[in-house]
C-alpha positions in Angstrom: 118.5 121.1 85.2 115.3 121.1 87.3 116.5 119.7 90.6 120.0 118.9 91.9 121.1 117.5 95.2 124.8 117.8 96.1 126.4 116.1 99.0 123.0 115.8 100.8 123.0 114.0 104.1 120.2 113.4 106.6 120.5 112.3 110.2 117.9 112.1 112.9 118.6 112.7 116.6 117.6 110.0 119.0 117.2 111.2 122.5 120.4 110.5 124.4 121.8 108.5 121.5 124.1 109.0 118.6 122.2 110.5 115.6 121.0 108.0 113.1 122.3 108.6 109.6 119.6 108.0 106.9 121.1 109.6 103.8 124.8 109.8 103.2 126.3 112.1 100.5 123.5 112.0 98.0 124.3 113.5 94.6 121.3 113.5 92.2 120.3 115.5 89.2 116.8 115.5 87.6 116.2 117.1 84.3 113.0 118.9 83.3 110.5 116.4 82.0 112.5 113.4 83.1 111.1 110.2 84.7 113.0 108.5 87.5 112.2 105.5 89.7 113.8 105.1 93.1 114.0 101.6 94.5 115.3 100.1 97.7 114.5 98.0 100.7 112.4 99.3 103.6 114.5 101.6 105.7 116.9 102.4 102.9 116.0 106.1 103.0 113.7 106.3 99.9 110.9 108.3 101.6 113.4 110.6 103.3 115.0 111.4 100.0 111.5 112.0 98.5 110.6 114.3 101.4 113.8 116.3 100.8 113.1 116.6 97.1 109.6 117.7 98.0 110.9 120.3 100.6 108.8 118.5 103.3 112.0 117.9 105.1 115.4 119.7 105.2 118.8 118.0 104.7 121.2 117.9 107.6 123.9 119.1 105.2 124.5 119.6 101.5 122.8 121.7 98.9 119.5 121.4 97.0 118.8 123.6 94.0 115.2 123.4 92.7 114.2 125.3 89.6 117.2 127.6 89.9 116.7 128.3 93.6 118.9 127.1 96.4 116.1 126.0 98.8 118.6 125.1 101.6 119.0 128.9 102.1 115.2 129.7 102.2 113.0 130.2 105.3 109.9 128.0 105.9 107.5 130.5 104.3 109.6 130.8 101.1 110.0 127.1 100.9 106.2 126.6 101.2 105.7 129.0 98.3 108.2 127.2 96.2 106.5 123.9 97.0 103.1 125.2 96.1 104.3 126.6 92.8 106.7 123.8 91.7 105.8 120.4 93.2 102.9 118.0 93.1 102.5 115.0 95.4 101.0 111.5 95.0 101.0 109.2 98.0 100.3 105.5 98.5 97.1 106.6 100.3 95.2 109.2 98.3 94.5 111.5 101.3 91.3 112.9 99.7 89.2 114.7 102.2 86.0 112.7 102.8 83.7 115.6 103.3 84.6 117.1 99.9 83.6 115.9 96.4 86.2 115.0 93.8 86.2 118.4 92.2 86.6 120.2 95.5 89.5 117.9 96.5 91.3 118.5 93.2 91.0 122.2 93.6 92.4 122.3 97.2 96.0 123.1 96.1 94.9 126.1 94.1 93.9 127.8 97.4 97.6 128.3 98.2 98.8 129.7 94.9 97.6 131.4 91.7 97.0 129.0 88.8 97.1 130.5 85.3 93.7 130.5 83.6 90.6 128.9 85.0 91.5 126.4 87.7 88.0 124.7 87.6 88.1 124.4 83.9 91.5 122.8 84.1 90.3 120.4 86.9 87.3 119.3 84.9 89.5 118.7 81.8 92.0 116.7 83.7 89.3 114.7 85.4 87.8 113.9 82.1 91.2 112.9 80.8 91.6 110.3 83.6 88.0 109.0 83.2 86.4 110.7 86.1 84.1 113.2 84.3 81.0 111.4 85.7 82.5 111.3 89.3 83.3 114.9 89.9 80.5 115.4 92.5 81.1 112.0 94.2 82.8 111.9 97.6 85.8 109.6 98.1 83.7 107.1 100.0 81.7 106.6 96.8 84.7 105.8 94.7 86.9 102.8 94.2 90.5 102.8 95.3 91.7 103.2 91.7 89.4 106.1 91.1 90.6 107.8 94.3 94.2 107.4 93.2 93.3 108.9 89.8 91.7 111.9 91.5 94.9 112.2 93.6 97.0 112.3 90.4 94.8 115.1 89.1 95.1 117.0 92.4 98.9 116.7 92.0 98.8 118.2 88.5 96.3 121.0 89.1 98.9 123.7 89.8 100.9 122.8 86.7 103.9 121.7 88.7 107.3 121.2 87.2 108.0 118.2 89.4 105.6 115.4 90.5 106.8 113.1 93.4 104.9 109.8 93.9 105.6 107.7 97.0 104.5 104.1 96.3 101.5 105.3 94.3 100.3 101.8 93.3 101.1 100.1 96.7 97.4 100.0 97.8 95.9 99.0 94.5 95.2 95.6 92.9 97.2 94.6 89.9 94.8 95.9 87.3 94.4 99.3 88.9 98.2 99.5 89.6 98.9 98.9 85.9 96.3 101.5 84.9 97.7 104.1 87.3 101.3 103.4 86.1 100.3 103.9 82.5 98.4 107.1 83.5 101.4 108.6 85.3 103.8 108.0 82.4 101.3 109.2 79.8 100.6 112.5 81.7 104.4 112.9 82.1 104.8 112.8 78.3 101.8 115.0 77.7 102.6 117.7 80.3 106.4 117.6 80.3 106.4 117.4 84.1 109.3 115.6 85.7 108.2 112.5 87.5 110.0 110.8 90.4 108.5 107.6 91.8 109.5 105.7 94.9 108.3 102.1 94.4 108.8 98.5 95.4 107.0 97.4 92.2 109.5 96.2 89.5 106.8 96.6 86.7 106.3 100.2 87.6 110.1 100.9 87.8 110.5 99.4 84.3 107.7 101.5 82.9 109.3 104.6 84.4 112.7 104.0 82.7 115.7 105.4 84.5 116.1 103.7 87.8 118.4 104.2 90.8 118.6 102.3 94.0 119.1 103.4 97.6 121.2 101.0 99.8 121.7 102.1 103.4 121.4 105.7 102.5 123.7 105.6 99.5 122.6 105.9 95.8 123.6 103.0 93.5 123.0 103.3 89.7 121.0 100.6 88.1 
């Protein structure tokens, strides 16, 4: 088991008001190398769940074990180290730094951790794998939206994470680029054995991922 949530809840305090419950008693297990799609309406708690899985947010209650470590007991520095070593992120907007070229953007996560082997050689190999070998010294403003998202996927993989979390990764792309990115994510999952969790509103992407669960008002519903 790579990641396991047990009885996880999340509530946000509203000034002077009763706390708003976003997640309610979430039990979820993710195996190493698994692919999982999370669907649900806006406001159902999908991004909150992904943030907890990514250790970007803490649960209000419950337990989260990631790669054998109970992260609910760790301090912020220890959690940041676990995040850098274990998790890669792909967002709806690529968040590439405009002043850096593609290779420099991809290598940014390596500054926070030690990557086995030659990080630059791995970055170049991955960029070639996703069809960006001739774009490595281009800046994001010189790339298409699809190319930027492919670069973001490589950035998520550069530290050889065990878990990749993607939040609406095709949401800002046209149909052709969305289908290409969906195929790329699933192919890289098979090739690298990295667990992949995708939050999406796109039924085509969810079907490609395979196992799908739905969040309804903060509660998980099997599909």
